[in-house]
C-alpha positions in Angstrom: -104.9 42.8 218.2 -104.1 40.5 215.3 -106.4 38.0 217.5 -108.9 38.0 215.1 -106.8 36.6 212.6 -105.9 33.2 214.2 -107.7 30.3 212.9 -106.8 27.8 215.4 -105.2 28.1 218.6 -101.9 25.9 216.7 -101.9 28.3 213.5 -99.9 31.8 213.4 -101.2 34.5 212.0 -97.7 34.0 209.3 -99.8 30.6 208.5 -102.9 32.0 208.7 -102.0 34.2 205.8 -99.9 31.6 203.7 -103.1 29.7 203.9 -105.4 33.2 202.8 -103.0 33.5 199.6 -103.6 30.3 198.8 -107.8 30.5 199.0 -106.6 33.3 196.6 -104.8 31.6 194.1 -102.0 33.6 195.2 -100.0 30.9 196.1 -99.7 27.4 194.0 -98.6 25.5 196.8 -99.1 25.8 200.0 -97.5 22.6 201.8 -94.4 23.6 200.0 -94.7 28.0 201.8 -96.1 26.0 205.3 -92.5 24.7 205.2 -90.4 27.5 203.9 -92.3 29.3 207.4 -91.1 26.5 209.2 -87.7 26.5 208.1 -87.2 30.0 208.8 -88.8 29.6 212.4 -86.1 26.9 213.1 -83.2 28.7 211.7 -84.0 31.7 213.5 -84.1 30.0 217.5 -81.9 27.2 216.2 -77.9 27.5 217.3 -76.6 24.3 215.1 -74.5 24.8 212.2 -76.0 21.6 210.8 -79.5 23.1 211.1 -78.3 26.4 209.4 -76.9 24.7 206.4 -79.2 22.1 205.3 -82.1 25.3 205.8 -79.5 27.7 203.4 -79.3 24.4 201.0 -83.5 24.0 201.1 -83.5 28.8 200.3 -81.2 27.7 197.8 -82.9 24.8 196.2 -86.0 25.7 196.3 -87.6 28.7 198.3 -86.1 31.6 196.2 -88.0 29.5 192.7 -90.9 30.3 195.0 -90.3 33.7 195.4 -89.8 34.0 191.9 -93.5 32.3 191.4 -94.7 35.1 193.8 -92.7 37.7 191.8 -94.5 37.0 188.9 -97.9 35.6 190.1 -98.2 39.7 191.9 -96.7 41.2 188.8 -99.3 39.3 186.6 -102.3 39.1 188.7 -102.3 41.1 191.9 -100.4 44.5 191.2 -101.9 48.0 190.1 -100.3 50.0 187.6 
């Protein structure tokens, strides 16, 4: 079903949509979004308290601001009211 969205064997559907949103101007920092995705994937499969703490810290320091920027972008340019 999702195979039409897969760009390469090494690109997941989530990465594809991040790249697409970046190319369309919805996202400003493609690499930071991809980093957030990698961290999200790591924390889901990690059983290490240290790794989880690092990802939680990154979320507080970087990713909350990233989501806030996306919300402002969506409200300003992408939502129909």
